[in-house]
Structures are given as structure tokens and as C-alpha cells.
C-alpha positions as CSV (number, residue, x, y, z in Angstrom):
1,M,36.3,-26.4,40.8
2,E,38.8,-29.1,40.1
3,I,38.3,-28.6,36.3
4,Q,39.1,-24.9,36.8
5,K,42.3,-25.8,38.7
6,S,43.4,-28.1,35.9
7,M,42.7,-25.5,33.3
8,D,44.8,-22.9,35.2
9,E,47.7,-25.3,35.5
10,L,47.5,-26.1,31.8
11,T,47.4,-22.3,31.0
12,I,50.5,-21.8,33.1
13,L,52.3,-24.7,31.4
14,L,51.5,-23.5,27.9
15,S,52.5,-19.9,28.7
16,N,56.0,-21.1,29.6
17,P,58.5,-19.8,26.9
18,I,60.3,-23.2,26.8
19,V,57.1,-25.1,26.0
20,G,56.3,-22.5,23.3
21,T,59.7,-22.8,21.8
22,I,59.5,-26.6,21.7
23,G,56.0,-26.3,20.0
24,Y,57.3,-23.9,17.4
25,T,60.4,-26.1,16.7
26,L,58.2,-29.2,16.2
27,S,55.9,-27.2,13.9
28,L,58.9,-26.1,11.8
29,I,60.3,-29.6,11.6
30,A,56.8,-30.8,10.5
31,A,56.6,-28.1,7.8
32,I,60.1,-29.0,6.5
33,I,59.1,-32.7,6.3
34,A,55.9,-31.8,4.4
35,I,57.8,-29.7,1.9
36,Y,60.3,-32.4,1.4
37,Q,57.6,-35.0,0.8
38,A,55.8,-32.7,-1.7
39,L,59.0,-32.2,-3.7
40,A,59.8,-36.0,-3.5
41,K,56.4,-36.8,-4.8
42,E,56.7,-34.5,-7.7
43,K,60.1,-36.0,-8.6
44,A,58.7,-39.5,-8.3
45,L,55.8,-38.6,-10.7
46,K,58.3,-37.2,-13.2
47,T,60.4,-40.4,-12.9
48,I,57.3,-42.6,-13.5
49,E,56.4,-40.5,-16.6
50,N,59.9,-40.9,-18.0
51,L,59.8,-44.7,-17.3
52,N,56.4,-45.1,-19.0
53,L,57.8,-43.2,-22.0
54,Q,60.9,-45.5,-22.1
55,I,58.6,-48.6,-21.8
56,T,56.5,-47.4,-24.7
57,T,59.6,-46.7,-26.8
58,I,61.1,-50.1,-26.0
59,S,57.9,-51.9,-26.8
60,Q,57.7,-50.2,-30.2
61,E,61.3,-51.1,-30.9
62,N,60.6,-54.7,-29.9
63,N,57.6,-54.8,-32.3
64,D,59.7,-53.4,-35.1
65,L,62.4,-56.0,-34.5
66,R,59.9,-58.8,-34.5
67,L,58.5,-57.6,-37.8
68,S,62.0,-57.3,-39.2
69,I,62.9,-60.8,-38.1
70,D,59.7,-62.3,-39.5
71,K,60.5,-60.6,-42.9
72,T,64.1,-61.9,-42.8
73,E,63.3,-65.5,-41.9
74,N,60.2,-65.6,-44.2
75,H,57.9,-67.8,-42.0
76,N,55.3,-68.0,-44.7
77,E,53.2,-71.2,-44.5
78,I,51.3,-72.8,-47.3
79,N,48.3,-74.9,-46.3
80,Q,46.4,-77.0,-48.8
81,G,42.7,-77.7,-48.3
82,E,41.0,-81.0,-48.6
83,K,41.1,-81.0,-52.4
84,S,43.4,-79.3,-54.9
85,Q,41.8,-76.3,-56.7
86,Y,42.7,-77.9,-60.0
87,F,41.0,-81.3,-59.3
88,Q,37.9,-80.4,-57.4
89,D,35.6,-82.2,-59.7
90,N,37.8,-85.2,-60.4
91,S,37.2,-88.1,-58.1
92,G,39.2,-90.7,-60.0
93,S,42.9,-91.3,-60.2
94,V,45.2,-88.6,-61.7
95,T,48.2,-89.2,-64.0
96,I,50.8,-86.5,-64.3
97,D,53.0,-86.5,-67.4
98,N,56.4,-85.0,-66.7
99,R,58.0,-85.5,-70.2
100,G,58.8,-81.9,-70.8
């Protein structure tokens, strides 16, 4: 009996035009917020895609500059092994004649 009375009071409250108007207004506001968030997400994804493209381009330019700098500065290194290739079999002293 008491449940029926509560249900009747709730039905009367919800049938009030002011309550209905407030409900529709809140639903409209929620829909506008949802649309705004969807558009903002799409814009953010496009921005991320553009930034990733810029990062890739800058990385490639950086690599190209490094290669250019290395070619310009000529950082070639010459390493000699344990024995010279010309004297591998010679274990004695070596005399070099520089008289032209």
C-alpha cells in the first residue's frame, strides 16, 4: 500500500511540466557536451597525426645532417692490427732505407 502511494506521488511529480522541462533541458545540455567532445577528439587525433608527421620529418632531417657533418669532418679512423701486413712473417728487426 505504501509502495503504491510512493509510486503515485512519483507519477504526479514527473507529470509536472516544470520537471519535464528541466529534464529535457538537461538532456539537451548533455547532448551538446557529447557533440563537442566528439568534435574535440577528432581535432585532437588530427593534431596528433600532424605532430607525428613533423617528428618523422625532423628525425629524417636530423639523420641527413649527421651524415653531412660526418662527411664534412671526415671522421675516418685507421686501426692497425698486431702485425703489419707487410711484415707478418718477419720476427726480426726491420731497417727502412729512406734515401730516395
